[in-house]
Every structure is written in C-alpha cells, then in structure tokens.
C-alpha positions as CSV (number, residue, x, y, z in Angstrom):
1,M,-3.0,-16.4,-32.3
2,A,-1.6,-15.1,-36.3
3,D,-0.4,-11.9,-36.4
4,H,-3.7,-9.9,-38.2
5,N,-5.3,-6.7,-38.0
6,I,-8.9,-7.3,-38.1
7,Q,-11.5,-4.8,-40.0
8,I,-15.3,-3.9,-39.2
9,I,-17.4,-3.5,-42.1
10,R,-21.2,-1.8,-41.7
11,T,-22.5,-0.3,-44.4
12,P,-23.3,-1.4,-48.0
13,D,-21.1,1.4,-49.2
14,E,-18.0,-0.1,-47.6
15,F,-18.3,-3.6,-48.4
16,E,-19.2,-2.4,-52.5
17,A,-15.5,-0.9,-51.7
18,I,-13.9,-3.7,-51.3
19,R,-15.3,-6.0,-53.7
20,D,-11.9,-7.1,-55.7
21,E,-10.2,-7.0,-52.9
22,W,-13.1,-9.9,-51.8
23,N,-13.3,-11.4,-55.3
24,Q,-9.5,-11.9,-55.3
25,L,-9.9,-13.7,-51.8
26,Y,-12.8,-15.6,-53.0
27,E,-11.2,-16.7,-55.9
28,K,-7.9,-17.9,-53.9
29,A,-9.9,-19.2,-51.1
30,H,-9.3,-22.9,-49.1
31,F,-13.0,-23.5,-48.8
32,K,-15.3,-21.2,-51.1
33,H,-18.8,-21.6,-52.2
34,I,-21.3,-18.8,-53.9
35,F,-23.0,-17.9,-51.2
36,L,-19.6,-16.5,-49.7
37,S,-19.4,-14.4,-52.9
38,H,-19.6,-10.9,-53.0
39,L,-22.8,-10.6,-55.4
40,W,-24.3,-12.8,-53.1
41,I,-23.7,-11.0,-49.9
42,S,-24.5,-7.8,-51.0
43,N,-27.8,-8.6,-52.3
44,W,-28.1,-10.2,-49.3
45,I,-27.3,-7.2,-47.4
46,K,-29.9,-4.8,-49.5
47,Y,-32.9,-6.8,-48.9
48,F,-32.4,-8.5,-44.7
49,G,-29.1,-6.7,-43.7
50,D,-30.9,-3.6,-41.6
51,D,-28.8,-2.5,-39.2
52,R,-27.9,-5.9,-37.7
53,W,-24.9,-7.5,-39.8
54,F,-21.3,-7.0,-40.0
55,V,-18.4,-8.1,-42.4
56,L,-15.1,-8.9,-40.6
57,L,-11.4,-8.9,-42.1
58,G,-8.8,-10.3,-40.8
59,R,-5.2,-8.6,-43.1
60,K,-2.1,-8.9,-43.0
61,S,-0.4,-6.7,-40.2
62,T,3.1,-5.8,-42.3
63,E,1.4,-5.5,-45.9
64,G,-2.9,-5.5,-45.5
65,T,-3.5,-8.2,-47.5
66,L,-7.1,-9.9,-46.9
67,V,-6.1,-13.3,-45.6
68,Y,-9.6,-13.9,-44.4
69,G,-13.3,-12.6,-44.0
70,T,-16.7,-13.4,-43.3
71,I,-20.1,-11.6,-42.3
72,F,-22.5,-11.9,-39.2
73,R,-25.4,-11.2,-38.2
74,T,-26.3,-9.9,-34.4
75,G,-29.0,-10.4,-32.5
76,P,-30.4,-9.3,-28.3
77,R,-26.4,-10.1,-27.3
78,T,-25.8,-13.0,-29.4
79,I,-23.8,-13.0,-33.0
80,G,-24.1,-15.3,-35.5
81,F,-23.2,-16.7,-39.2
82,I,-26.2,-15.2,-41.7
83,E,-27.3,-18.8,-42.5
84,S,-30.7,-19.9,-43.0
85,Y,-31.9,-16.5,-42.8
86,H,-32.2,-16.0,-47.0
87,S,-29.0,-17.8,-47.2
88,Y,-26.8,-21.0,-47.1
89,M,-23.7,-22.9,-46.2
90,P,-22.0,-19.8,-44.0
91,G,-18.7,-20.2,-43.0
92,V,-15.0,-18.3,-43.6
93,L,-13.2,-17.3,-46.8
94,S,-9.5,-17.8,-46.1
95,L,-6.5,-18.1,-47.5
96,T,-5.1,-20.8,-45.7
97,N,-7.0,-24.5,-44.7
98,E,-8.1,-23.5,-41.5
99,P,-10.5,-20.8,-40.9
100,C,-8.6,-18.4,-38.4
101,L,-11.5,-19.2,-35.6
102,D,-9.0,-18.7,-33.0
103,D,-8.6,-15.1,-34.3
104,I,-11.9,-14.1,-34.8
105,I,-13.9,-16.2,-31.9
106,R,-11.3,-14.0,-29.5
107,Y,-12.0,-10.6,-31.9
108,L,-15.8,-11.4,-31.4
109,E,-15.2,-12.1,-27.5
110,K,-13.6,-8.8,-27.0
111,G,-15.4,-6.3,-28.7
112,F,-18.8,-7.3,-28.6
113,H,-18.9,-9.1,-25.4
114,P,-21.7,-11.6,-26.5
115,R,-23.9,-14.0,-24.5
116,V,-23.7,-16.3,-27.2
117,I,-21.5,-16.3,-30.9
118,N,-23.1,-19.1,-33.2
119,L,-21.6,-20.6,-36.1
120,H,-24.1,-22.0,-37.6
121,E,-24.9,-24.7,-40.5
122,S,-21.1,-25.6,-39.7
123,P,-19.4,-29.0,-40.7
124,D,-20.5,-31.2,-38.2
125,T,-17.2,-33.1,-38.9
126,D,-14.5,-34.4,-36.0
127,E,-12.1,-31.8,-37.9
128,F,-14.1,-29.1,-37.8
129,C,-15.0,-29.6,-34.1
130,S,-11.6,-30.0,-33.3
131,V,-10.6,-26.8,-34.7
132,V,-13.3,-25.0,-32.4
133,K,-12.6,-26.6,-29.6
134,C,-8.6,-25.1,-29.7
135,A,-10.1,-21.7,-31.1
136,T,-12.2,-21.4,-27.5
137,E,-10.4,-23.4,-25.3
138,K,-10.6,-22.3,-21.5
139,R,-12.1,-19.3,-22.6
140,S,-15.7,-20.7,-23.4
141,Y,-17.8,-23.2,-23.0
142,L,-18.9,-25.5,-26.5
143,I,-22.5,-26.5,-27.3
144,K,-23.3,-28.7,-30.5
145,K,-26.9,-28.4,-31.6
146,S,-29.2,-27.4,-34.8
147,F,-28.4,-30.4,-35.5
148,N,-29.3,-31.0,-39.9
149,T,-28.1,-33.0,-42.8
150,L,-27.6,-31.4,-46.6
151,R,-27.8,-33.5,-49.1
152,N,-27.0,-33.6,-53.1
153,I,-27.8,-35.5,-55.9
154,T,-24.7,-36.6,-58.4
155,L,-25.6,-36.2,-61.6
156,P,-26.0,-39.3,-63.7
157,K,-25.3,-40.4,-66.8
158,D,-28.6,-41.0,-67.7
159,L,-32.2,-41.7,-65.5
160,N,-31.4,-45.4,-65.9
161,S,-27.9,-45.0,-64.3
162,Y,-29.4,-42.8,-61.5
163,F,-31.6,-46.0,-61.0
164,E,-29.3,-48.5,-61.0
165,G,-27.5,-46.9,-58.7
166,R,-29.8,-46.4,-55.9
167,D,-31.4,-48.9,-53.0
168,K,-33.7,-51.9,-54.9
169,K,-36.5,-50.5,-52.4
170,V,-36.6,-46.8,-53.2
171,R,-35.7,-47.3,-56.9
172,H,-39.3,-49.6,-57.0
173,E,-40.9,-46.8,-55.2
174,L,-39.4,-43.7,-57.6
175,R,-40.7,-45.8,-60.7
176,R,-44.2,-47.0,-58.9
177,K,-44.8,-43.0,-59.0
178,I,-43.6,-42.0,-62.4
179,K,-45.9,-44.4,-63.9
180,R,-48.7,-43.5,-62.1
181,I,-48.3,-40.0,-62.5
182,E,-47.9,-40.3,-66.2
183,K,-50.7,-43.1,-66.5
184,D,-52.9,-39.9,-65.5
185,F,-51.5,-36.9,-67.0
186,D,-49.6,-35.6,-69.4
187,V,-46.0,-34.4,-68.0
188,T,-44.4,-31.4,-69.1
189,L,-41.1,-29.7,-67.8
190,C,-40.2,-26.4,-68.7
191,C,-36.4,-24.5,-68.0
192,F,-36.4,-21.0,-67.6
193,K,-33.0,-19.4,-67.5
194,T,-33.1,-15.6,-68.9
195,D,-33.8,-12.4,-67.3
196,Q,-36.8,-12.1,-69.9
197,S,-37.8,-15.6,-68.6
198,L,-38.0,-14.0,-64.9
199,M,-42.2,-13.1,-65.3
200,E,-43.4,-16.0,-66.9
201,L,-41.9,-17.8,-64.2
202,F,-42.9,-16.0,-61.3
203,K,-46.4,-16.0,-62.9
204,H,-46.4,-20.2,-63.1
205,I,-44.6,-19.8,-58.7
206,D,-47.5,-17.7,-57.7
207,E,-50.1,-19.8,-59.1
208,I,-48.5,-23.1,-57.1
209,E,-47.2,-21.5,-53.9
210,S,-51.0,-20.3,-53.7
211,D,-51.6,-23.7,-52.9
212,S,-49.1,-24.9,-51.1
213,W,-48.2,-26.0,-47.3
214,K,-45.1,-23.5,-47.6
215,F,-48.1,-20.2,-48.1
216,D,-49.6,-21.7,-45.5
217,S,-46.5,-21.9,-42.9
218,G,-45.6,-18.1,-44.3
219,T,-42.3,-19.7,-46.1
220,A,-43.0,-19.5,-49.6
221,I,-41.4,-16.8,-52.2
222,I,-45.4,-14.9,-52.2
223,S,-45.7,-14.6,-48.3
224,S,-44.6,-11.1,-48.4
225,E,-43.7,-8.5,-51.3
226,L,-40.0,-8.3,-49.3
227,E,-39.7,-12.0,-50.3
228,K,-40.9,-12.0,-53.7
229,N,-38.4,-8.8,-54.5
230,Y,-36.0,-10.4,-52.7
231,Y,-35.9,-13.9,-55.0
232,Q,-37.3,-11.9,-58.2
233,N,-33.9,-10.0,-57.9
234,V,-31.9,-13.0,-57.1
235,Y,-33.1,-14.7,-60.1
236,R,-32.6,-11.5,-62.6
237,I,-28.8,-10.4,-61.3
238,Y,-28.2,-14.6,-61.6
239,S,-29.8,-14.9,-64.9
240,E,-27.2,-11.6,-65.8
241,Q,-24.2,-13.8,-65.1
242,K,-25.7,-16.7,-67.1
243,Q,-25.8,-18.7,-63.6
244,A,-29.4,-19.0,-62.8
245,M,-32.1,-21.4,-63.5
246,G,-35.9,-22.5,-62.6
247,F,-38.0,-25.8,-64.1
248,V,-41.6,-25.7,-63.6
249,L,-42.9,-28.9,-64.1
250,F,-46.8,-29.1,-65.7
251,L,-49.3,-32.1,-65.9
252,N,-52.2,-31.6,-68.3
253,Q,-50.0,-27.9,-68.9
254,K,-51.4,-26.7,-65.5
255,P,-47.8,-25.8,-63.1
256,V,-47.8,-28.1,-60.3
257,S,-44.3,-27.9,-59.1
258,Y,-41.2,-25.5,-59.6
259,V,-37.9,-25.0,-58.9
260,V,-35.7,-22.3,-58.8
261,G,-31.8,-21.6,-58.2
262,I,-28.6,-20.9,-59.1
263,I,-25.3,-22.5,-61.0
264,S,-22.2,-22.2,-59.9
265,D,-18.9,-24.9,-60.1
266,A,-20.6,-27.1,-61.6
267,I,-23.1,-27.4,-58.5
268,Y,-27.4,-26.4,-59.0
269,Y,-27.9,-25.1,-55.6
270,A,-31.6,-25.6,-55.8
271,L,-32.8,-21.8,-53.5
272,K,-36.2,-22.4,-53.6
273,T,-38.8,-25.5,-54.7
274,S,-42.7,-25.9,-53.9
275,Y,-46.1,-28.0,-55.0
276,K,-49.3,-28.0,-55.6
277,Q,-51.0,-29.9,-52.4
278,A,-53.7,-30.2,-54.2
279,Y,-51.4,-33.2,-56.3
280,A,-49.4,-34.2,-53.0
281,R,-50.3,-37.9,-53.8
282,Y,-48.2,-37.5,-57.2
283,S,-45.6,-36.1,-55.4
284,P,-44.9,-33.8,-57.6
285,G,-41.9,-32.5,-55.8
286,T,-40.1,-35.9,-56.4
287,M,-41.4,-35.8,-59.8
288,L,-39.9,-32.6,-61.1
289,F,-36.4,-33.6,-59.7
290,L,-36.8,-37.0,-61.7
291,R,-37.3,-35.0,-65.0
292,I,-34.6,-32.0,-64.0
293,L,-31.7,-35.2,-63.9
294,D,-32.6,-36.3,-67.3
295,H,-33.2,-32.9,-68.6
296,P,-30.2,-31.9,-71.5
297,E,-30.0,-28.8,-70.6
298,L,-28.1,-29.5,-67.3
299,R,-25.3,-31.7,-69.0
300,E,-25.2,-28.6,-71.6
301,T,-25.0,-26.3,-68.4
302,G,-21.9,-28.4,-67.6
303,I,-23.9,-29.0,-63.7
304,S,-22.7,-32.0,-62.0
305,Q,-24.3,-32.0,-58.9
306,I,-27.7,-30.6,-57.5
307,E,-27.5,-29.4,-53.9
308,L,-30.5,-29.8,-52.2
309,L,-30.6,-26.8,-49.5
310,G,-33.2,-26.5,-46.6
311,G,-33.8,-28.5,-43.6
312,D,-34.0,-32.2,-44.5
313,A,-36.7,-34.3,-46.1
314,R,-38.3,-38.0,-46.3
315,W,-37.9,-36.6,-50.1
316,K,-34.7,-35.6,-49.8
317,K,-33.8,-38.6,-48.7
318,E,-35.1,-40.7,-51.4
319,L,-33.7,-38.6,-54.0
320,C,-30.2,-38.4,-52.6
321,T,-26.7,-39.6,-54.2
322,E,-24.5,-38.3,-51.1
323,A,-25.5,-36.3,-47.7
324,S,-23.5,-34.2,-45.4
325,D,-24.0,-33.6,-41.9
326,Y,-24.3,-29.8,-40.4
327,C,-24.5,-28.5,-37.0
328,T,-24.5,-25.3,-34.9
329,Y,-21.6,-24.8,-32.6
330,A,-23.0,-22.4,-30.2
331,I,-19.7,-20.7,-28.0
332,Y,-20.3,-19.5,-24.9
333,P,-17.8,-17.1,-23.0
334,I,-17.6,-17.8,-19.2
335,S,-19.4,-16.0,-17.3
336,L,-22.7,-16.6,-14.8
337,Y,-24.4,-16.2,-17.3
338,S,-23.0,-19.2,-19.7
339,I,-22.4,-21.6,-15.9
340,I,-26.1,-21.0,-15.4
341,Y,-27.5,-22.0,-19.2
342,L,-25.2,-24.7,-19.1
343,F,-26.7,-26.7,-16.4
344,A,-29.9,-25.5,-17.4
345,Y,-29.2,-27.2,-21.1
346,R,-27.7,-30.2,-19.7
347,Y,-31.0,-30.7,-17.2
348,R,-33.4,-29.1,-19.8
349,K,-36.3,-31.4,-19.8
350,L,-36.2,-31.9,-16.0
351,I,-36.3,-28.3,-15.8
352,A,-39.0,-27.9,-19.1
353,Q,-41.4,-29.9,-17.0
354,S,-41.0,-27.1,-13.8
355,R,-41.4,-23.5,-13.5
356,L,-37.7,-22.4,-13.8
357,G,-38.3,-23.5,-18.1
358,L,-40.0,-20.1,-18.4
359,I,-37.2,-18.7,-17.2
360,F,-34.8,-19.9,-19.0
361,K,-36.6,-20.0,-22.3
362,K,-37.2,-16.1,-22.1
363,N,-33.2,-15.7,-21.4
364,R,-31.7,-17.9,-24.5
C-alpha cells in the first residue's frame, strides 16, 4: 500500500476550496476526461449530490501533494462511482499510470464497511481487471457485471471517406436512408454553441422530446424541471468556455432530432440526443449524426472524434468506427452476506424460480 494520507470532502465549499489543486492534478493526470474535471463535478454536485456523495483525495504523506482524487456516491451499505447518474466514464485522477485502487478500496472497506463497492463503467480489459484483482485479493470477492460498449466515430475527411470505411452492407443501408429522407423532405441542420442561443436550442429540444420515447420512459431532458435546469446549466457554463455545441435536424423547417454535447481535448461528447417518434421510419437520429459528420463547424472547432455516450444501441453500432468495452466491478468484502450473495449470484437463474429469489432481490 502506498504511503498516502487520505482526505474526505463532503461539502461543495470544501470542493471549491481545492479547485486549483484539482485542476493541477487534472492537467498532469495519466488518465483524464472532462467528466473528472472540477467544473463538471461541481455542477453535478449542485444538482444531484444531495448528501450522498464524497470526494476522496490521496496526498503524499511527506509534503501533502495531491496525487489522486475521485468522487463516489453512497447508498444503503453501498459505495460506487457516480456512473450513469447524469455523469459518464468515471474513474480516478492519478499522477501514476495506475489508479491507486489498493489505497482507495482498503480505505473504503475500513472506513465505511460497505456490503459492496461498485466501480461502475470501468474498462473491461485484462489489464484493468488485473489491477482490481490485485487491489482486492484475499479481502473481497469480485464480480464483473453490467456490461456495456461505448462507441465513437472518428471524424472523417469528408462524408465519402466515412462511407468508404464502412462495411458494404452498412454503407448501402445508410445511403438508402439518406436518399429516402431527402426525397420526402427539405433537410437542414442548425448548430448552436453560444449562451445567447440557449433558449432557442432548448425550445427545439422541448418540442422534439414531447413526442419522443424518452419522454414516455421518463429519461428526457423535459421529464422534470430538475433535469431541464441541469442540462441548461451544463450548456450555459460550457458555452462560456466555448465548449458547448448542440445540433438540431429540421425536416421541412420542423425540428425532428437533436443532440447536445460538450467538447474537450478534440472530442465531442454527445450528452443527450433524441428524435420525434412520428418520424421514426426515417431514422432521424442517424440522419442527424451523418449530417453532423459533414458539418464545417466540427472541423473549425478542431473536433476529431464524437463519443456516443450512454447505453449501447443498434444505431450506434451502425454509425461507430471504434468501440470500447466497459463493465461494473462489484467488490464484496468477505462476510457472511457476501458469501451468501456470491452463492445466490452464481445460481441466480435457479433461485429466481424459487421463493428465495424474493429475499435476495430485496437485499441486493
């Protein structure tokens, strides 16, 4: 175990007080992305932190230099990364090429006594799995679950170059969709990237999502005032940094699909996207991204990649040029509960068919 002093931060004011230190760590970190930046985490805490979060810092015991940091969310006897709860791609900011998991997990086990520690949305690779195993060996049981694939699109020289790199069947299908939609509609794409355009962009989003499957499922931006305020503030604060960008696809001057995202290190992170269900047969979401790939605004901004965040989907498989596998590493400190749970997990299909399944479901 490394010789580090661990510090816990539980209030927005405390986190604000270490902003400069965190930003320095972020600049030097071996592994980083915008969702581990101080600006992003501060905004997340403001809207969704409640009293169920804490930031964990590791400092050199000699001079107190910050060497790693991460944020966790707590639940009933559980601790986990803030993955998918209005944030993405969690992890640990660290000055080394390893995420100091041994340090962190030992501290969480002793200080919080959780039934489970969930490293959500972590790389599903042999290398990372080996690091987790070393950090939990002889003290915990490890289960990999909640598998997901994150897909991205490398920005092509032009749309023809993109099609040339696609599988023949996919290329044919995409071109067929383009011909069909352009035959029936006047297709235009509008880009929004300034604070002054916020109200216009979100007016279009409101109209699109009111007729979307996401609204029906409760996952739309307009599903609640909290959601709406959160995404509007994300757009506002990042547009001030010239890092926000939204696109809306219009068919015969009517808004039909949109994406709103943020930019960092030449990557456009697509935070939220949806389309009008009435136009589903025209694949307006797919058409939106194909138009974006050919939009001059991306090249002028220096974007080289589009990250398609969230759960996997068929349209993402169709559009993507690269993919990375992720999963949750569920760490169960050895106890009677974890022994019973591990048994239940291994034989879950049989147990689910019995009355015992109700007991395990209530205590997961």
